[in-house]
C-alpha positions as CSV (number, residue, x, y, z in Angstrom):
1,M,0.1,-0.1,0.2
2,P,1.3,3.4,-1.4
3,A,2.4,5.8,1.6
4,Q,-0.2,8.3,0.4
5,Q,-3.4,5.5,0.7
6,V,-1.8,4.9,4.4
7,I,-2.1,8.7,5.0
8,E,-6.1,8.8,3.0
9,K,-7.0,5.4,5.4
10,A,-5.9,7.1,8.9
11,L,-7.6,10.7,7.8
12,K,-11.1,8.7,6.8
13,A,-10.5,6.3,10.4
14,G,-10.7,9.7,12.3
15,Y,-7.0,11.6,12.5
16,T,-6.9,15.2,11.6
17,Q,-3.3,15.2,10.7
18,V,-0.6,12.5,10.3
19,T,3.1,14.2,11.2
20,K,5.0,10.5,10.7
21,L,5.0,8.3,8.5
22,E,7.2,5.1,7.5
23,A,7.5,1.7,6.5
24,D,9.2,-0.4,9.1
25,D,9.4,-4.7,9.3
26,G,6.6,-4.8,6.6
27,R,4.2,-2.3,7.8
28,W,3.3,1.2,8.3
29,E,4.0,3.6,11.2
30,G,2.8,6.5,11.9
31,E,2.1,9.5,14.6
32,G,-0.7,12.8,14.4
33,I,-3.6,13.4,16.0
34,K,-6.7,11.8,17.0
35,N,-9.4,13.9,19.1
36,G,-7.1,16.3,19.6
37,Q,-4.3,14.0,21.6
38,K,-1.5,13.5,20.0
39,M,-0.8,9.4,18.9
40,D,0.7,6.9,16.8
41,F,-0.8,4.3,14.8
42,R,0.5,0.9,12.6
43,A,-1.2,0.3,9.4
44,D,-1.1,-3.5,8.3
45,P,-1.3,-3.9,4.8
46,R,-3.6,-6.5,4.4
47,R,-5.9,-5.2,6.3
48,H,-5.6,-1.1,4.7
49,Q,-6.5,0.4,7.6
50,P,-5.1,2.0,10.9
51,R,-4.9,0.4,13.4
52,K,-3.2,-0.3,17.2
53,T,-3.6,3.2,17.8
54,R,-2.4,4.4,21.4
55,R,-1.9,7.9,22.8
56,L,1.8,9.3,22.6
57,T,3.1,9.9,26.1
58,L,6.6,11.7,26.7
59,R,7.8,9.0,28.2
60,S,6.9,6.6,24.8
61,A,8.0,9.2,22.6
62,L,11.4,9.1,24.4
63,R,11.5,6.0,23.6
64,A,11.2,5.5,20.5
């Protein structure tokens, strides 16, 4: 799945902004804004949609 398609799917899933997107181990990983909070997500190329979202905290951002 191309990067632009991942961004479009993330926006349809409720993200108002995608701030980071990179390919990692056969899937896309990204960060964005959802419900007014910074979140990260993974997009499974087989399911063609973002999943596994979680709120980013300072601690989790520093570990990344």
